[in-house]
N, C-alpha and C positions, 0 to 999 in steps of 0.2 A: 536201188529200189527207193521209191518215194515214200516218205514218212508223213506223219501228221503235220510236220513243220516244213516239209520240202527238202531240197538239197542245197547244201552250201555252195554258192557259186564261186568261192575263192579257191578251195582246195578239194571240193567234191566230197567232203565228209558228210556222212549220213548220221542223223540223230534218231535213235530208237527210244521211244517212251513206253514203258510197260503199262502205264496208266495215263489216260488223257484227263488232265485236270479239269477241262471244261465239261467233259461228260460226267465226271465225278460230281461236279457242282450240281448238275441237273438231276442225276439219279439219287443224290442225297436227299432230295425232296421226299422220296418214298419212306425211308426210315424216319425222317424228321416228322412227317405227318402222322405216322403210326405212334411215335413217342408222344407227340402232342395230344393225340386222341386218348391214349392211356392216362396221361397225367390229367387231362380234362375230366375224364370219368372218375378218377380218384378225387379230384377237387369237388366234383358234384356229390360224391358219396360223403365227403366230410361235411358238406353243407347240410345234407339230410340229417346228420346226427345232431345238428343244432336245433332241430324241430321243424324243418321245412318238409311238408308233405308233397312228395313228388315220386315219380317212378324211378326205378333203379337205373334207367338208361339216360338219366339227366347228365349233361355235360356242362362244365364250367371252366373257362380258360383260367389257368393259374397266373399268378403275378410273377413275371420272369425276374424283374429287378425292383427292389425297393430303393429308389433313388434317395430317399430321406434317411436311410439307415445310417447311423453313425457308430454302430457297435460291432456287428458281426458281418462276415462275408464281404466286407468292403473291398479288400484286396483280391478276393476270389472273383468278384464281379469284374474288377479291373483286369485280371488275367484273362477272363473269358472275353472281354472286349478286346484285349490284345490280340486274340486269335483273328479278329476281323480287320487287323491293320492293313494287310495286303489288299483285302477287298475294298477298304476305304480309299486306298490309293488308286485302285482300279476304277472306282466310281469317279474320283477326281479327274482322271485322265480319260474317262469314257472307254476304258479297255474292257470293263466287265460286260457292257452291253454287246460288245462285238462277239461274245461267246455264242450268241443266238444265230447271227447271220454274218458271214465274212464280208458281205458287200452292203453292210447296213448304211454306210455313209452315202450311198447312191440313192437311198430311199428318200421320200419326202420328209420334211422336218417334223410334221405331226406324227408320222410313223416312228421316227427315231425317239421322240419324246414318250410315246406309248411303250416302246420297248424298254426305255430307261426306267419307267415306272414299274414295269413287270420285273425287270432285273433287280430293282431295289427290294421289291416284295419277296422275290426268290431268295435273295441274300438274307433277309430277316427271318424267313422260315427255316433256312438251313442252320442258322446259328441260334435259333430259339431254344432247342433242347438243352444246350449248354446251361442256359440260365434257369429254365423251368425245372430241370432235374436238380439243380442246386437249391432251389427254393421250395421243392416239393415237401408237403407236410408229412407224407409217409417216407421217412428218410431212407429206409432200406430199398424200396422200389426205385425211388429217384436216383439213389447212388448207383445201383446196378445198371439202370438204363443209361445214365450219364457216363459211367465207366466204359460200357460197350461202345457207345457212340463216339466218345472222345478218343478211345483207343483206335477205333477204325480210322478216324480222321488223322490221327498222329501217324499211323502206319502208311497211309496213302501219301501224306505230305512228305514223309521221309523218302519214300521210294521215288516220288516225283522230283524232289529237289536234287536227289543224287543222280538220277538218270536223264533228266531233261534240262535244257538250258534256255528255256523260253518262258515268258510271262504267261498269264492265263489266256489260253486260246490263241496265242500269237507266237511268231518266231522272230521277234524283233532283235534278239541278241544272239542269233545263230552265227553271225559273222565274227563273233568273238572267238570262235573255235574252242579250244580246250579251256580257255579262260572263262568261257560262258558258264560252265558248271560252277566254278569257284565264285563267280559273281552272283549267280542265282542263289547259292547257299548263303552267301554273306547277306544279301539283301532280304532273304526270307527267314533269316535266323530267328528274329523275334517271334514270328508266328509259330515256328516249330517248338521253340522253348516254351511259349505259352501253352501250347497243346500238351507238352510233356507235364507241365505243372498242373494242368487240368486233370490229366490222367491220375497223377499222384493225389490230387485233392479228392477225387471221387473214390479212390482206393481207401483213403483215410476215412471218408464218410461211410463206406461199407463197414469198415472195422468198428467205427463208433456206433453205427446202427445195430450191428450184431451184439455188441456189448450191452446196449440199452435193452434189447429184447431179452437177453439173458438175465439182466437185473429184474425185469418185469416178471419173469417166470419164477424167480426165487421167493417171492412172497410180498405181502403188502408193506412190510417194514423197509425193504430195500428197493422195491419197484414202484408201488402205487403211490407212495407218498412223494416220490420224485416227479410225478406228472404235473406239468404246469397247467393251471386252469385257464390262464389268459396270457396274452403276450405281454412280456415285460417291457414297460415303457421307459422307466427310469433306470439308468445305468450309473456306473460309478462317477463318470465325469459330470453327469447331470447333478447328482447329489453334491459333488464337490463345488460346483458352481453355486448352488443354492446355499451351501454352508458358508461360502465366502460372502454372500449377500447378507446373511444373518449375523456374521461375525464382524469384528472390527476391521476397518480398512487396513490393508497391508501397505507398509511404506516400502517403496521400491528403492533400493540403494542406488547411489549415483555411480554410473558405470563409465569407464573410459570410452573414447570415441570408437575404438576398434571393436569393443564389445557391443556397442549399440547397433552396429550394422550387421551383427551376427544373429542368425535366427535362434530364438529361445523357445523351446516347446512349452506348451501350457497343458498340464494334465487335466484341466477342467474344460478343455475344448477338443473336439475331434472333427475332422473333415467328413463331410457326407460322402455317400457312395457315388453320387453324381460328379462331384468335384474330383474325387480320386480317379474314377474311370476316365474322365475327360483329360486329365493331366497325363495319365499313363498312355492313352491312345495317341494323344498329341505328340508325346515324346517319341513313341515308336514310329509314328508317321514321319516325323522330322528325321529320324534315323534313316529310314528307307529312302526318303527324298534326297538326303545328303549323300548317301552311298551311290544312288543312281546318278546324281549330279556330278560327283567327283569321278566316278569310273567311266560313265558314258560320255561325260563332257569332254574328257581328254581325247577320246577317240573321235568325237564329233568335230572338235576344233582342228585336229590333225587332218581330217578329210577336207575341211574348209580351207586350210592352208594349201593343201595340194591342188585344190580347185582354183584358188586365187593365183598361185604361182604356176598355173598351167601355161604351156607354150604351144604356139601355133606356128608350124613351119620353122621350128627352132628359134622362134622369136618370143621373148617373154612379154606377155600382155600386161600384167601387173607385177611389179617387183617390190616385195616387202622384205626387209632384212630379217635375218634370223633372230637378232636381238629383240625385235618387237614381238615376235612369236614366243620367244622364251619368256618375256615379261607378261605376255598375254596369258599363257598357260599357267605360269606361276601365280599371277594375280587371281586367276579363276579358282585355283585350288586354295589359295590363302583366304580369299573372301568367302568361299564355301564353308571352310572350317570355322572361320571367325564368326560368320553369321549363325551357324549352328550353335556355337558356344553362347553367343548373345541371346538367342532364343531359349536356350536351356536355362539361362539365368532368369529370363522373363517368366518361365514356368514357375520357378521357385518364388519369384516376386509376386506372381499372381496368387499363389497359395498364402503368402504372408498378408497381402492386401485383403484377400477374402476373409481370413480370420479376423483382421482388424475391423472390417466392415460388419461382420456378423456380431462381434462382441459389442460394437457401438449400438447396433440395433437391439441387441438383448437388453441394453441399458435404457432403451427408449430414446436414443440420440438420433434424430432424423434430420439434423441440420445440414449434414453433408450431402443429402439427397437433392436433386434438382427441384426447383419450386414449381412442380406441376403434378397433378394427380391423374391416375388412371384407374379404371374399374378393375375389379377382381378378375373378371373374365379376360380382360386385356393382359393382365399379369400372367395368367395361366397360358394364354396364347403365345406370349413372347418368351416365357421361360422354356417352352418346349424346344426352342431353336438354339439355346445357348451352347450345348455341347457340340453340335455339328458346326455351328458358326465359329466357335473357338478353334476347332481343328482346321477349318478352311482358312481362317484369318492367319493362322500360324504358317500354313503352307505358302499362301500368297505372300506373306511377310518375308519368308525366306527367299523367295524368288526375287522380289522387288529390291530388298536390301542388298542382296548379292550383286545384282546388276548395277545398282547405283554405286556401290563401293568399287566395283571393278571399273566403271567409267571414270570415277575420280582418280583411281590409281593410274589409269592410262593417260588421263589429262596431265597428271603430275609428271609422268614419264616423258610426254611430248614436250612439256615446258623445260624439263631438264636437258633434253636433247637439242633444244633451240634456245640457247641463252641470249642470243641477240633479241629475240622477240620479248623475252622476259625483261631485259634491260630497257628496251624502248617503252614497254608498258609501264615500268616503274618510273621512268623519266616523266611520264605524263601524269600518273596517278599519285606518286609519292609526295610531291610538294603540297597539293591540296590536303592530303591526309595529315601531314605533319602540322600544317597551319591550323587545321580544324581541331586536332587533338590539343595543340597548345592553347588555343582560345578556350576550349572546354575546360582545360586544367586551370586556366586563369579564373574562369567563372566559379569553379568549385572552391578555389582558394579564397576568393573574395567573399563568397557566401559563408565560409567557415570562420574566417578571421577578421572580416571587416564589417559586413552587413549585420550579423547577428550579435546579440549581447553575449558577454562572456559568461560561461557557466561557473557555478559555485560548487565547491567541494567535489570537483571532478564528476559532476553529474551531467546528464545529457543537456545540451544547449536548449534553452527555451526558444520557442518560435516567436521571438520578439526582436524587432529591428533596433539597431543602435544608430546607424547612419541611414536614415530613411530617404533623404534627398539623394544621396549617392546611389542608393539602390534604384530609385526611380529613373535617374539619368542613365545608369548603366543598362537597365532593362529596355529603355527606349532605343539605344543603339544596337543592342543584341537582338531586337525584334527583326531587323533586316538581315543580320548575319545568320541567324538560326534558320532562316528560310533555305539558305544554301546548304547548311549542315543537315537539314531535314531530308534532303534528297538522299544523302548517304545513309541516314538512319532508316529510310524507307526500304532501301535495298537490303540492309542488314536484317530488318524485320522479315522480309520475304525469305531470305536464306535461312534464318533461324526457324521460321515456321515450317519450311520444307524439311529441314533436318529432323526436327522433333516429330513432325507429321509422319515421316517415313519410318523413323525408329520406333515410334509408338503405334504403328499400324496394327501390329499383331496383338496388342494388349487392349482387350475390350473391357477390362475392369476399370478403365478410366477413359474419359472422353478426350478426343483430340480437338474439339471445338471449344470456342469461348463460352463463358457463362451466359446463359439465356438461349443458347442454340443446341442444348443437349438433345432435344427431341429429334434433331436431324441426324444424330449419330445412332444408327440402327443397332450396331453391335453393342454399344453401351446400354441401350434400352433392354437388350436381351439379358445382359448381366444383372441389371437392376431388378428386373422381374424375377429372375432366378433367385436372387438374394431375398427378395420379399417373400417369395413362396417358401423358401427354406426356413426363414425365421418363423413364419406362421406355423410350421409343422415340426420344428426341431427346437423350439424354445425350451431351455431346461426347466424354468419355473412352471410352464404349462405342463410339461411331461411329468414333472414331480408331483404336481397337484393331481393330475389324472391318475397317476400310479397310486397315490394315497387314497384317492376316491375309490378306485377299483378294489384295493385291499380292504378298505372299510366296508364296502358293499358285499364282497364275497365272504370275508371272514365273519363268522357268526359272533354276535356279541355275547360276552360272558359276564357273570356277576360275582365279583369279590372272590372270597377264598374257596367258593364252590365251583370255580371256573373249570377245574380239572375233572369234575364229575358230571355236571349237567349244564346245559345252556339255559339261562333264565332271561326271558325277554322283559324289559321294563314295561310296566303298565302305561297306558296312554296318559292317564291323569297325572302321572309323575313326570313324564318327559316334557310335556308341553310347558308347564310352568318353569321347568329348568331352562328351556330355550328362551323363554320370555325374560328370565332373569339375566341370562347371558346377553340378550339384546339390550336390555336397559343398562347393564354395566358397560357394554361397548359404546353406547350412545353417550354415556357420561364421560368416558375417557376420550371419545372422539366426537365432539359435538358437530363438527363439520359434515359428518356422515348423515345427519338427520335430514338435510335438504336433498340428499341424493337418493332417498328411498322412494321407490316408484309407487308404493301402495299408500303413501301418506298424502293427504290433500294439502296443497301448498297454503300456508298461512303465515302469520307474522312470526318472526324469529323469537325463540324463547331464550332470553339472556340467562346463561348459567352463571352462577356465582363462583367466585374463586374457591378451589377445593380447600384452601386453608381457612376460609371464612365461612364456616357452616354453623348453623344453630344446633344446640344440644337439646335433644329431646329427652327430658328427664322422666316423662310419663311412660317411656318404653324401656323396660329393664333389660331385655334380651332381644337377640335377633329373631328368635323363634316367635316373639310376640308381634304378629303382623296383622292384627285386626284393624289397626288404624293406618295401615301402610298406604292405602290409596285414598285416604280421606284428605280433602283439601284441594287447592289449586295445583296446576301443573308444576309451578316452581316449588311448592312445598313437597310434592311427591318426589321430585328430583333431589331435593335436599335430604329427604329421608333415605332414599336409596344410596346416595353418596355416603351418608353417615353409617349405614349398615355395611357398606363395602369396606370402609376403613376399620371397622371393629371386628371384621371377620377375616380370618386367614383363608378360609375356603367358602365359596359361594353356596349358601344353603338352597335346598329345594323348597319352593313354595308350592304346597299341594293344592289340589282343587278345592278342598273344603275351606281353605283360608282365603280364597279369592272368589270373586263373583264375575259374571260376564262383563258387567260395567267396568270393573277394575281392570280386566284384561284389555278391554277396548281403550281405556285411558293409558295403560302402559304401552300398548302398541302404537298409540298416536304420538308418543313422546319423540 
C-alpha cells in the first residue's frame, strides 16, 4: 500500500504516519488565528481602560516579543524561538515551501518566490500564539490558551517523530530504513524538548495566575496593594550599574593569564532578549545541521564511492584505493565535529564582545565605531536583519569552513603519499626561503645592535641612530633585495587574509575588511545598528531616571510628620522660589552650565570669583534677611548667594513676598 511518502525501493518497507506534518502545519492556522483574535480583543479591552473611547469590538495586536527586555521571560522567549529551529532549517533549504506543491521547482521563478513569501507568513502565524500568550496582560487567559496550543503541538510532534522517518513534507530519508526513525528523533530532538519546556512554562504561568487571583480576592491589604500601576523600568542590574557610577571606581586585581581568557559574569549587565534568542536558535540550528551533515554525509559519500568505482563489462572505469576513501570519510567527520566546536566557541565569544561593546557605549565611548554616520531610520532598518543574518552566517560558515578544512587535509594526505613530489618542491623552494630568512635576520640584528643608540637603564631603545651612514648604505643595497622578498610576503598576505577571512566569516560582530571599508561589510553594519538601537533603549542611567520620574509623578507628595494622615500640596508661591534657589545654587557650583541654558540670551560671560575669596556682608545678619538680596549688579548678587549657601546647611525657601518680579528675572538670567 502506498503511503504519503511512497514505498521504499530497497526493501519494500512501507512507512505509515498517523499524522501528516505538512497538513498539520496548514491546519494549525485555524487555532492560531482564533487565539490571535482573542488576544487582540483582550489587548483592545485593556487599552479602553486607559481612557480611549471606542467600541467593545476593538482589536489591537499584542506585542509578541519585547526584544529589549533584559529582566523577565528572556529564556522563555529563547525556548519559544527554539521551537522554530526545524522550520528555520527548512526555510534555509527551501523544504518548507515544498509543502504547498510537490512540483514547485518546475514553476516559474516569480511563482516560487511568491510561494516562499506565503510560507514565511504562514510560519510566523503558526508560531505567533506561543509568544503572544506568554506576553498577554491577562495572565490566566494567555496561560490557558498557550498551554492548550503548545500541548497540542507537543503531542503531534512526538507522534510524528516516533512514527515517521521523513522531513517536513518529504521522504528524503526513507532509504535509511529502520535507522531513519533514529535519525529523525536525533535531529528533531531540540524542537521536541523546547515544546516540552513551553508546556511546563505555561503550566507554571497558570498556577501563578490562579494564585494572583486568589490574593486579589482576599482583600485590599494582600491583593490590591500588590497591583503595579506602571511597568517597572529599572531593575536590580540597572540600579547596580548606576550605583557603580556614583561610587568610587573599583580597582580590578591583576589576574593570571589563564583567568583573563575565562569569562567573568557581571551582575550589573544582562543580555537582551534579542541576543539570547539569536544565540539559542543559532546553536540549535548548528546542532541540526551538524547531525544531518555527519549522518547523511557518510551515506552520501558511500554512494559516491560506489558510483566512482563502478565497473562496465567487468572493467574498472576509475580505481581509487580504499585508503583514500577511509581518509576522506574520516576527514569529513573530523572537520564536521571540529567546525561545530569552533562555531560554538564563536557564539560564546560573540556574547563576550557584545557585552564589551555595550558597556563601552554606556560610558559614551564611541571611538571603536567606524567613522561614518547613519540616520536613525537606517539603524532601525538595519537592526531588523541582525538575528536572521547571524543565523544564516553561522550556517554558511559551517559549510564553508568544513569544506576548506577537508580540502587541506586531503592535500596533506596526497603530499604524504607522494614524497618525491614534496622533495622536488623543497629543492626548488627551500634555498630561496633560507636565504631570505637569513637576510631578514641580519637586518633585524643590525637594527637592534648597530644602527640604534644603546638604551639606558634597560628601557626601550630610543628611535635615534648611532651609525647613520652605515644605515643609509645598508638601506641602499636592501632596496633591491627586498623587492625579491616582497613577492614572498605578498603570497603570505594573501594566504593569511584567506585564513582569517574564512575563519571569521560567521562572526558579524567584527568586520573582515580593513579600516575605512567597513560600510561594505553588510553583516557588520547589521550588528552595529542593533547595538546602537539597544543602547538607546536599554541604557541603565536612562531607565533609572525614567523610573524615578514615574515614581515621583505617580506617588503623591506628602508633607512632613503629617504624611501618614493626609496629603498636603505645597502652594505655588512656595515651590517656585525654592526651584529658583536650587537653580542659582546649581549655577554657582557649575558655572559652565550657564551657557548651555536655552532660555538665556547669549551675552558676555560673567566671571565668577573664587569661592574662597568672597566679600563679607556685615549689613545682613541672617539668611532670612533677604530684602537686599537682589540689589546690585550680577556679580554682587552671585557673591551674596554664594555667601548664603556657605552659611546655611540647608537651602532656605525664598517666599514670594520677599522677592519681586524683577528680582526673579535677574536671578533666572544668571
